[in-house]
Every structure is written in C-alpha cells, then in structure tokens.
N, C-alpha and C positions, 0 to 999 in steps of 0.2 A: 265292834270290839268285844271279844268274849271275856267275861269277867267271872270269877268265882262267886257263887251265889249262896254259900253257906252262911248261916246267921252270923258267925264270928267275922267272916270276911265282909259282909254287908255293913256291920257295925264299924269295922275298921275303915272301910271306904268312906262312910258317912263322917266319921271323926276326922279323917284326913282332909276331906273336902272342906269341912267347917273350919279346921285349923288353917288350911290354905288361905281362906278368906279372912282370917283373924286380923291381919294388918288393916283391912278396911274398917273393921269395928274399932280398932285402936286409934286410927287417925280420925275417924268420925267423932270419937269421944274426946279429942284433943283440940287445942286451939288451932291446929293445922287442918281442920276438917275440910277447908276449901281445896286442899291438895290431895284429897282421896283419889281423884282421877289419876294422878301421877303414880300412886301406889298400884292402882289397877293396871296401869300400863306395864308395870313390872310383873304383876301376878299372872296376867293372862298368857304371855308368851312362855313363861316358865312352866305353867301348869300344862299347857298343850304339849310341851316338849317332854313331859314325863313318859310319853309313849316311846321315846328313844332312850330312856334310862335316866336315872337321877343325876349321873355325872354330866350328861349332855345338858340336862335341865339347868344344872349349876352354871355351866359355861354360858348358856343362854341368858341367865340372869345378869351376868357381867356384860355380855355382848349387847343386851338391850339397853342397859344403862349407858354404855359407851356410845351406842348409836344415837340415843336421845341427846346426849351431851354434844356430840359433833353436829347432829341435825340442828340443834338450837343455835350453835355458833355460825353455821353456814346459811341459815334461813334468810338473812337479809339480802343475800346475793344469789339471784336466780340461776345464773350459769354455774356457779360453784355448787349450789344445792342440786341442780340437775345432774352434775357429774357425780356427786356423792351418791345419789339414789341409783344412778346407772351402775355404779360399782357394786352396790348392794344387790341389784338385780342380777348381775353376773354371779355373785355369791349364791343367790337363790338357785340359779340354773345349775351351778356346780354341785350344789347340795343334793340334787337328785341322784348323783352317782353313789352317794352313801346312804340314801334313803332318809336324809335329814331335811327334806324340803319343808316339812311343817315348822320345825324350829326356825329355819332360815327365813321363811316367809313371814312369820310373826315378828321376828326381830326387824325385818325390813319395813313392815307396816307401821310399827311404832316409831321407827325412824322417820317415816313419811309424816306421821302426826307432828313430830317435833319440828321437822323441816318446813312444813307448809302451814300448820296451824299455830305453831310456837306457843304451847301452853305455858302459863306463867305461874310461878310459885307465889301463893297469895301473901305470904309473910315478907316478900321482898319487892314490894311495889315501888320502892325507890330506884330499883334497877330495871333496865330493859331485860326482856326475856332472853335476848341474845348476848347479854353481858356474861362474862365468865362466872361471877358469883351466882347469878340466877340459874345459869345452865348447870352448874355443879350441884346446886341445891335440888334442882329438878331430877338430875341423874341420881342423887342420893335417895330420894323418895322411891324412884324406880328400882334401884338396887335393893333397897330394904324389902320391898314387896317380892322381888324375884328370888333373893337368897332365902327368905323365909319359906317360900313354896318349895324350893329345892331341898331344903332340910327336912321339911314335913314329908315331902315325897319320898325321900330316902328311907325314912323310918316306917311310913304307913302305906305308901302307894307304889312301892317298887314293882309290884306285879302288873302295873299298867303298861310296862314295857312290851312292845310288840316287835316281831321280827321285821327287819328292814326289807323293803322291796326296791332295790336300786334300779334306776333307769340309766342306760348308757348310750342310747342312740340319738343322734341329731342334737346333742346338748349344746354344742358350740353355736350352731345356727339359731337354736331356740334362745340361748342366752343373749346373743347379739340383738335379736329382734326384741326380746323383753327389755334389754337395757335401753335401746333406742326409744321404745314406746314409753317406758317409765320416765326417761329423761325429758322427753317432749311434754308429757303430762305434768311433770314437776315444774318445768320452766313456765309452762302456760299458767299453772295454778298460782305461782308466785308473781309473775310479771304482768299477767293480763286479767286474771279472774279475781274479783274481790271476794272477801269472806273466807272463813276458816274451814268450812265443811267440804270444800273442793278436794281436800286430801282423800276423800272417800273414793275418788276416781282411781288414784294410785293404789289405795288399799284394796279395792275390788280387783284391779288388774293383777296385782301380785298374788292374790288368793285364788282366783279362778283360772288364770291362764297357766296351762301346763303343757308338757310335750305331747300328751295324749289328747286327741281331739274329743273323744267321747267323754272323758273326764271333764274337760273344759266346758263342754256344752252343758252337761248335767249340773256341774258346779255353778255355772253362770245362772241357770234357771233357779236353782235352789237359793243362791245368794240373793238374787233380786227379789224372789218371792218372800223369803224370810225377812229381808230388810223392810220391804213394803209393809208386811203384816206387823212386824215389831214396832216400826215407827208410828203407824196409825194407832195401834193400841196404846203406846206410850203417850202419844199426844192427848188422847182422851183422858188417860189417868192423870197426867200432869195438869191438864186444864181443870179437871174435877177436884184434885187434891190441893192444887196450888203449890206452895212450898212449906217446908217444915219437917219435923221429925218423922211423921207418917210416911211422907214421900221417900225420905232417905231409907226407911226400913223396907219399903217396897222395892227400892232400887237394889239394896243389898240382898234381899230375898231373890230377886231376879238374877243377880250375879251368881248366887249359890246354885240356882236352877241351871244357869248357863254351864257351870262346871259339870253338873250331873248330865246335862244333855250332850256335852262333848263326848263323854265316855259311853253313852247308852242310847242315843237317839239319832235320827236322820239329820243331815247337815242343815236343812232349811229350818229345823226347829232350833238348833244351836244358833244359827244366824239371826233368827227372829228374837230369841231371848237376849242375845248379845246386844242387838240394836236397842231393844227395849231398855235394858239395863243402862246402856250408855246415855240414852236420851233422858231417862228418869234421873240419873245421877248428875247430869251435867247441864241440863237445859232449864232455865227459869221459865215460869208460866207465860210471861209476856213475849217470849221469843220462840216457844216450842213449836208452834205451827209453821213458822217460816223455816226453822232449823230442820224439822222433820221433812218438810218438802224438799229442802236442799239435799238431805241425805238420800231420800228416795230418788230424786232426779239424777244425782251424780252416780248413784249405784247402777241405775238402769242404763245410763250412758256408758259406763265402764263395762257393763255386762255385754252390751251390743258390740263395743269395740273388741272385747275379748273373743266373742263368738266369731266375728269377722276375721280377726287375726288368726284364730285357731283353724278356721276353715281354709284360709290362704296357706298356712303352714302345712296343713294336711295335703293339699294339692301339690305344694312344692316338694314335699318329701316323697310323694308318690311318683312324681316326675323325675326327681333326682335322688334316688334311694341311697346314693353314696355320699350325700352331704354329711359333713361331720356333725 
C-alpha cells in the first residue's frame, strides 16, 4: 500500500492511528475494562475497511455490530449458527465483485467469534451471553469502536483508500464451496468441539481462502506462520509479566503496531502482531499456554484445509472453465 511520506502526512497518519485506538484506552480506563476486547472487535474491521473508503468503513461498523448481535443470539443452536455463517460466506464471495472482500471478510470473522466463542459483557453477568440484553450490550461496544474509527478515518485517513480490484470469474462456485465449508466448520465447532478457540478455524478459512489459488496458498502460509510466531511470543510475555497494567499497556502497544503493520508491512507481520495483541489482551497467565496452543493448532488445521480446497478448486476450474 503506497502512502504519502511527507512529514505532515506521516504525522497525520500517526495521529489517525492513535485516535482510532483511543476507544481501547477509554474502555481500559473505565469500569468496563473487561469489555475492551468487544471494542477491538469493532475497531479492527472498520480500520481495515478504510482501504475501501470512509463511507464503506462506516457501513462496516454497523454491519459488524449487527453480525455480532445476531451471532450471539444464534450461537446456542448449531444448525442455525451454521446457516447464519454460510449466509455470510456467500456475502464474502459476492463482495469480490466489488473489490470489498476485505471488509466483508472481517465482518464475517467477527460474526464467527460471536457465534462460536460467544464473548460476554463483563457488566452483565446475570444474563446469558445469548440473551437479548447481553447481545445488545456487546453489539453496543462493537458499534462504539467501529463508528469511532470510521469518523477518525474520514477526517485523517481518507487517503488510505485504494482502487478496487474486482474479481468476476467462478464466484458462484467459489461462494457455494466456501459457504458449505464454513457451515460445516461452524456446526462442528458448536456441536462437537469444546472450547472457545475453535472459531479460529472459521476465521482462518474466511481470511485465506479466495478465488485465486496463488493468493490462497501464500496467504495460508503467511497466516499460519504469523499466528505461530505471534502466539509463541505472546505466551512468553504473558507468562513473564503475569497480569496487570504493564501487560495491558503492552497489549495496546501491540494493537497500535498491528494498525501500522496493516498499512505498511507484509501480511505475516500483521497476522503475528494481531495474534500477539489478542493473546496479551484476552488471555490470563494461567491459561495462556493452553489457549495459544489451541490457536496455533486450529490455525494450522484451517490453513491445510484452505490449501487443499484451493487446489481442488483450481483443478475444477481448469477442467470446467465455464463454471459460474
């Protein structure tokens, strides 16, 4: 991503990125500090969507909040959750026609988090995460983070917008395959596999699998490599620092670097920093080793599935070039 490198532009970018992350600082300094992860769920998709323009980013802020809300409501029902994620997978496939696959993918991944892991609002422990009040509160935190980023992006980061590169071939077939794969993964995650980190299988599938085999292969390797590296380093840091203010500061700094890496570094660096930030901000010291092992294992499994699926699709399209 080519960026203007004049001193004034660099200062503006730095200010914009810092302001985009301001909601995290605000929530961490409030009694709702336990819900900072939900704010980050809104911040991340909206920030990466700035490459499609501030208005698209604003739409993504509302779409992410809505997807999280619905995901929490359907999460107790494996079949309904699988259908919901399959629908989002079809939206992701359609989005390639407009060059909006990045926003659509990140909305879908946050929906997967809500649907499979069901994050809970810390101030509403009397309610199930699936109850309407808790789901609405979670969506509110997500919306707060997303709208904030969209507004900051409009005023300070508007030139992150990049020309769209639409894809129009084989999207129907790709979309059906992606929807079936995501539906199976979602159903299995809820019905058969215990633990909350299994949603990383769906996350990785949505992020790395694309209509282009070369892109899928390289993205799978970078995603797996970055996740392994980020999780290992984060485990060492959390084990060393334990819990407390210092660890939260490290996590927020990593989130800041994640934003910088997204606009200026290779994808594996972004994936590594993102994984590091998520582990540091969400995992207590007594569970970090097990949680990191889960994230690494599920990411590698999903990367292998994506590579195999991409190779099969490539052979299918070569044999039947007229497939929609």
